[in-house]
C-alpha positions as CSV (number, residue, x, y, z in Angstrom):
1,M,14.2,7.2,3.6
2,K,15.8,10.1,5.6
3,I,17.9,9.2,8.5
4,G,19.3,12.3,11.1
5,I,22.7,11.5,12.3
6,I,23.1,13.1,15.4
7,G,25.7,13.3,18.7
8,L,27.5,15.4,21.0
9,K,30.6,17.0,19.8
10,N,33.6,15.0,18.6
11,S,31.6,12.0,18.9
12,G,32.7,11.4,15.2
13,K,29.4,11.9,13.3
14,T,30.8,13.2,10.4
15,T,33.0,10.4,10.2
16,V,30.6,7.9,10.5
17,F,28.6,9.8,7.5
18,N,31.7,9.5,5.3
19,A,31.6,5.9,6.1
20,L,28.3,5.4,5.3
21,T,28.0,7.6,2.1
22,G,32.3,7.3,0.9
23,L,32.1,11.5,0.8
24,N,34.8,13.7,2.6
25,A,33.2,16.2,4.5
26,E,34.9,18.2,6.9
27,I,35.7,17.0,10.4
28,T,37.0,19.3,12.3
29,T,37.0,20.1,16.3
30,Y,33.3,20.7,16.8
31,T,32.6,24.7,16.5
32,S,30.9,25.3,13.7
33,T,27.5,26.8,14.6
34,K,25.8,26.3,11.1
35,A,22.3,25.1,11.0
36,E,22.8,23.1,7.6
37,P,23.7,19.4,8.2
38,N,25.9,17.7,6.0
39,L,23.5,16.1,3.3
40,G,24.3,12.5,1.2
41,I,22.1,10.3,-0.6
42,V,23.4,6.4,-1.0
43,E,21.7,3.7,-3.2
44,V,20.5,0.7,-1.3
45,I,22.3,-2.0,-2.9
46,D,19.7,-5.0,-3.5
47,D,21.6,-8.2,-5.3
48,R,18.2,-9.5,-5.9
49,L,17.7,-6.2,-8.2
50,T,21.1,-6.8,-9.2
51,K,20.4,-10.2,-10.7
52,L,16.8,-9.3,-12.0
53,A,18.3,-6.8,-14.2
54,E,20.2,-9.4,-15.3
55,M,17.4,-12.1,-15.6
56,Y,15.5,-9.5,-17.9
57,E,18.6,-7.9,-19.7
58,Q,17.7,-4.3,-18.5
59,E,20.6,-2.1,-18.5
60,K,19.4,0.3,-15.4
61,A,18.5,-0.7,-11.9
62,V,16.9,1.5,-10.1
63,Y,17.1,1.0,-6.2
64,A,16.1,2.5,-3.3
65,H,17.8,5.0,-1.6
66,I,18.5,6.8,1.5
67,E,18.8,10.5,2.4
68,F,21.8,10.9,5.5
69,M,21.5,14.0,7.0
70,D,24.7,14.7,9.5
71,F,23.5,17.8,11.7
72,I,26.5,19.2,13.1
73,G,25.2,23.0,13.4
74,F,24.8,24.4,17.2
75,S,23.2,28.0,18.2
76,E,25.7,30.7,18.4
77,H,24.6,31.2,22.3
78,I,24.5,28.0,23.0
79,T,24.5,27.1,26.7
80,E,25.8,24.4,29.1
81,S,22.1,22.7,29.6
82,E,21.6,23.3,25.8
83,I,22.5,20.7,23.6
84,F,20.8,21.0,19.6
85,S,19.6,24.4,18.6
86,S,16.1,25.5,17.5
87,S,17.3,25.5,13.6
88,F,18.8,21.5,14.5
89,M,15.2,20.7,15.8
90,T,13.0,22.1,12.9
91,L,15.6,20.1,10.7
92,A,15.6,16.7,12.5
93,K,11.9,16.4,12.0
94,T,12.0,15.7,8.4
95,A,14.0,12.8,9.6
96,D,11.9,9.2,9.3
97,A,14.5,7.6,12.0
98,I,17.3,9.2,14.4
99,A,20.6,7.7,14.5
100,V,22.5,8.7,17.6
101,V,26.4,8.6,17.2
102,V,27.9,7.6,20.9
103,R,31.7,7.9,21.3
104,N,33.6,5.1,22.5
105,F,37.0,5.7,22.1
106,E,39.5,8.0,24.4
107,S,41.2,11.5,23.2
108,D,43.4,13.7,24.3
109,I,40.6,16.5,23.6
110,F,38.4,15.2,26.0
111,T,38.5,16.0,29.8
112,D,35.6,13.9,30.9
113,T,36.0,9.8,31.5
114,L,34.4,7.8,28.6
115,S,30.5,7.2,28.9
116,P,28.6,6.1,25.8
117,I,25.5,5.5,28.6
118,R,25.7,8.9,30.4
119,D,26.0,10.4,26.5
120,I,22.7,8.7,25.2
121,E,20.9,10.1,28.5
122,T,22.3,13.3,27.8
123,I,20.8,13.5,24.1
124,E,17.6,11.8,25.2
125,S,17.0,14.2,27.7
126,E,17.4,17.3,25.2
127,L,14.8,15.7,22.8
128,I,12.3,15.2,25.5
129,I,12.8,18.6,26.9
130,S,12.4,20.2,23.2
131,D,9.3,17.9,22.8
132,F,8.0,19.5,26.7
133,I,8.6,22.8,25.0
134,I,6.9,22.2,21.8
135,A,4.0,19.8,23.8
136,E,3.1,23.0,25.7
137,K,3.1,25.9,23.9
138,R,0.6,23.8,21.9
139,L,-1.8,23.2,25.1
140,E,-1.4,27.0,25.8
141,K,-3.0,27.2,22.3
142,I,-5.5,24.9,22.9
143,E,-6.5,26.3,26.4
144,L,-6.3,29.8,24.2
145,S,-9.3,28.6,21.4
146,K,-11.5,27.0,24.2
147,K,-11.9,29.9,26.3
148,R,-12.7,31.4,22.5
149,G,-15.5,28.8,22.3
150,I,-14.1,26.6,20.1
151,K,-14.7,23.4,21.5
152,D,-14.9,20.9,18.4
153,A,-14.0,16.8,18.9
154,Q,-10.8,17.2,16.8
155,L,-9.4,20.0,19.3
156,L,-10.5,18.1,22.3
157,L,-9.3,14.8,21.1
158,E,-5.7,16.4,20.5
159,E,-6.2,18.1,23.8
160,K,-6.5,14.7,25.3
161,V,-3.5,13.6,23.4
162,I,-0.9,16.1,24.6
163,R,-1.7,16.1,27.7
164,K,-0.8,12.3,28.2
165,A,2.4,13.2,26.1
166,I,3.2,16.2,28.6
167,E,3.0,13.4,31.2
168,N,5.0,10.8,29.4
169,L,7.8,13.6,28.8
170,N,7.5,15.4,32.4
171,N,8.4,11.6,33.9
172,S,11.2,11.3,30.9
173,I,9.8,9.4,28.8
174,P,10.3,9.8,25.3
175,L,7.0,9.6,23.0
176,R,7.9,6.9,21.0
177,D,7.8,4.7,24.2
178,L,4.0,6.7,24.5
179,S,0.8,4.0,23.9
180,L,-1.3,5.5,21.3
181,N,-4.3,4.0,19.0
182,N,-4.6,5.6,15.5
183,E,-7.4,8.2,16.4
184,E,-4.7,9.5,19.1
185,E,-1.5,8.9,16.5
186,M,-3.4,10.6,13.7
187,A,-3.7,14.0,16.4
188,I,-0.4,14.8,16.8
189,R,1.5,13.6,13.5
190,G,1.4,16.8,12.2
191,F,3.7,18.1,15.1
192,Q,6.8,15.1,14.4
193,F,8.1,15.0,17.7
194,I,11.2,13.8,17.6
195,S,11.6,11.4,21.0
196,Q,8.4,9.9,18.7
197,K,10.9,8.9,16.3
198,P,12.9,5.6,16.1
199,V,15.9,5.8,17.7
200,M,19.1,3.9,16.8
201,I,22.7,4.0,18.4
202,I,26.3,3.9,16.6
203,L,28.5,2.7,19.0
204,N,31.1,4.3,17.3
205,S,34.4,2.1,18.7
206,K,38.4,2.6,18.3
207,E,40.0,0.2,16.0
208,S,42.2,-0.9,18.9
209,N,38.6,-1.8,21.0
210,F,35.8,-2.5,18.1
211,H,34.4,-6.4,18.8
212,Q,35.4,-6.0,22.0
213,N,32.0,-4.5,24.2
214,E,29.8,-7.3,24.4
215,S,28.6,-6.5,27.9
216,L,27.9,-2.6,26.8
217,I,26.0,-3.3,23.5
218,Q,23.8,-5.5,26.1
219,E,23.3,-2.9,28.3
220,I,22.4,-0.4,25.6
221,G,20.6,-2.7,23.9
222,R,18.4,-3.2,26.3
223,K,16.8,-0.1,25.3
224,Y,17.6,0.8,22.1
225,K,18.4,-0.7,18.9
226,V,22.3,-0.5,18.5
227,I,25.4,-1.3,16.1
228,E,29.0,-1.2,16.4
229,F,31.1,1.2,14.0
230,A,34.9,1.2,13.6
231,G,34.0,4.7,12.6
232,K,37.4,6.1,11.3
233,F,39.0,2.5,10.0
234,E,35.8,2.1,8.1
235,M,36.1,5.7,6.6
236,E,39.4,5.0,5.4
237,L,37.9,1.8,3.8
238,N,36.3,4.3,1.4
239,N,40.0,5.4,0.0
240,L,40.8,1.9,-1.0
241,S,40.4,-0.5,-3.6
242,T,37.9,-3.0,-3.4
243,E,40.3,-5.8,-2.8
244,E,42.4,-3.5,-0.4
245,A,39.2,-2.9,1.5
246,V,37.9,-6.9,1.6
247,E,41.5,-7.5,3.1
248,F,41.3,-4.9,5.7
249,M,37.6,-5.9,6.4
250,E,39.0,-9.6,7.0
251,D,41.4,-8.2,9.3
252,M,38.9,-6.8,11.2
253,N,36.0,-9.6,11.2
254,I,33.8,-6.9,9.2
255,K,31.4,-8.8,7.0
256,E,29.7,-5.8,5.0
257,S,30.6,-2.6,4.7
258,A,29.5,-0.1,7.1
259,R,27.0,1.2,4.4
260,K,24.9,-2.4,3.9
261,R,24.8,-3.0,7.7
262,L,23.3,-0.1,8.7
263,T,20.6,-0.2,5.6
264,K,19.8,-3.7,7.3
265,F,19.5,-2.4,10.6
266,A,17.2,0.6,9.6
267,Y,15.2,-1.7,7.9
268,E,14.3,-3.8,10.5
269,L,14.5,-0.5,12.8
270,L,11.1,1.0,10.6
271,G,9.6,-2.4,9.5
272,Y,10.6,-1.7,5.7
273,I,10.5,-4.1,3.2
274,S,11.3,-4.0,-0.7
275,F,9.4,-5.4,-3.9
276,F,10.3,-5.2,-7.6
277,T,8.7,-3.9,-10.8
278,V,10.1,-4.8,-14.2
279,G,9.1,-2.0,-16.9
280,K,10.3,-1.9,-20.9
281,D,13.3,0.2,-19.7
282,E,14.4,-1.0,-16.0
283,V,13.7,-2.9,-13.1
284,R,13.2,-0.9,-9.8
285,A,12.9,-1.2,-6.0
286,W,10.1,0.5,-3.9
287,T,10.6,0.5,-0.3
288,I,7.6,0.1,1.7
289,I,6.1,-0.6,5.4
290,R,5.7,-4.2,6.3
291,G,1.5,-5.2,6.3
292,T,1.3,-2.6,3.7
293,E,-1.8,-3.5,0.9
294,A,-1.1,-3.9,-2.9
295,V,-3.5,-1.0,-3.9
296,E,-1.5,0.8,-1.7
297,A,1.9,-0.6,-3.0
298,A,0.6,0.2,-5.9
299,G,0.6,4.2,-4.9
300,K,3.9,4.1,-4.6
301,I,4.7,3.7,-8.5
302,H,1.8,6.1,-9.5
303,T,-1.3,7.4,-8.1
304,D,-3.3,6.4,-11.0
305,M,-2.7,2.4,-10.2
306,E,-3.9,3.3,-6.9
307,R,-7.0,5.1,-8.0
308,G,-7.9,2.4,-10.8
309,F,-6.3,-0.1,-9.2
310,I,-8.0,-3.7,-10.7
311,R,-5.6,-6.7,-9.6
312,A,-2.1,-7.2,-8.8
313,E,0.4,-9.7,-11.0
314,C,2.5,-11.3,-8.5
315,F,4.7,-13.6,-7.7
316,T,8.3,-13.6,-6.1
317,F,12.1,-13.4,-6.6
318,D,12.9,-16.7,-4.6
319,E,10.1,-18.5,-7.0
320,L,11.6,-16.7,-10.0
321,I,15.1,-17.9,-9.2
322,E,13.4,-21.7,-8.6
323,A,11.6,-21.6,-12.1
324,G,14.4,-20.1,-13.8
325,S,12.1,-17.5,-15.8
326,E,9.0,-15.9,-15.9
327,K,7.7,-18.4,-18.5
328,H,8.8,-21.5,-16.5
329,L,7.6,-19.8,-13.4
330,R,3.9,-19.7,-14.9
331,E,4.1,-23.0,-15.8
332,K,4.9,-24.4,-12.4
333,G,1.9,-22.5,-11.2
334,F,3.6,-19.7,-9.1
335,F,2.1,-16.8,-10.9
336,R,-0.5,-15.2,-9.1
337,L,-3.6,-12.4,-9.1
338,E,-3.7,-10.8,-6.2
339,G,-6.8,-8.3,-4.7
340,K,-6.7,-4.7,-3.4
341,K,-6.4,-6.6,0.4
342,Y,-3.2,-8.8,-0.8
343,I,-0.2,-8.0,2.2
344,V,2.8,-7.3,0.0
345,K,6.0,-9.4,1.1
346,D,9.5,-8.6,0.7
347,G,10.6,-10.2,-2.5
348,D,7.7,-9.6,-4.1
349,L,7.6,-8.7,-8.1
350,L,4.2,-7.1,-9.1
351,K,2.8,-5.9,-12.0
352,I,-0.2,-4.0,-11.3
353,R,-3.7,-4.3,-13.7
354,F,-5.6,-0.9,-13.2
355,N,-8.2,1.2,-15.4
356,V,-8.5,5.3,-14.8
C-alpha cells in the first residue's frame, strides 16, 4: 500500500511523516523546489501474526507494509494559482490513497487566519484542476482520432466516460464522487486521476488543543474520512523510550501510536483486510481488498497458485486460538476446504492446494 502525504506549505506534512515512520526527515520552512518526496516504509504490526509466530514456533514473521510518500516538491516557477507541480502530480499517481495534512495550529510564520476547511477546499480545487487538464487533453486526442476515422467501441466508451468526468470536474466535483460501472471504470483506469483516489484528512493539531476539535472534526467528516494527530508531539515520542512514550501518550489520552492509528484508518478507507499463511520458515500477512475470492488471494502469494488452484484449506485466527492448536482445531471441525469462489475473511489462515 502506498499513501501520498500532501498539504499546503508549513502544514506539518513532514512532521506527520516522521511521526508515522520514525524517520528524521528535515523539517524546514517550505522553500524546497525538489520534486522527489521523502519515502518511508513501515511494517503493519498485527498482533495476530505475532501470536501465530509463537504458536507455530517460527522465528520469522513477515508483516504487511505501507509506503509513505511525503511530497515536498513545488515547481521552481510556482504561481499563486498553482499549488502542486506537474512533477508532484506524476508521482502522486502511484499512491493508493492521499492523506491531506491540514494545519490546526497558530504560528508567527503565518499571515492568514487559521482555517482547516479553507485549506482542504484549496487542495481539493487544485486536484480537480489537474485532472480537468488531463481529461481535456485526452478528449482532444480522441477527437483527433475520430477525424482520422478511428471510431471503435473502446474509443467511444472512453470518450463517453471522459466527457462525464469533465462535466463533474467543471462543477468542482472530484472524480471519487463520480458513479461509474465496472466497464466505465476500466476505460479510464490508466489515467490514474488524482481526484479519483480515496482521500483521508489528517487534522494536525497542537498539543494544547488536541482532543478539543470535535465540532471541526464533525464538519470535515461530513465529506471526508478524518483523523486527528498532534503531529509535533507524536513525532517527539519517537525519541523516547517505550516506557516514557506510553506515559506521555496516556497523559494525552492517546491509546495507540500514530502509525497504528493511521494503519487502521487506511485499511478502513481502502477496504483492505489481512489473511495469513504459515510456511516452513515463516508466517506472513497478506493484504487484499474485502470481497476478494480465494483464487485471487492465492495469486497474491504466487501466480502459479492462482493458475493451478484446486482448493484452499481454511480456518480463522479466532478459531485457532479457541482450539489451542491446529490439531485440536481439526478435531473440533473448524477446518474447512473452500473453492475458488470462497470470499476470504479478515483473519483467515489459508493453505492453497494447487497443481501446475
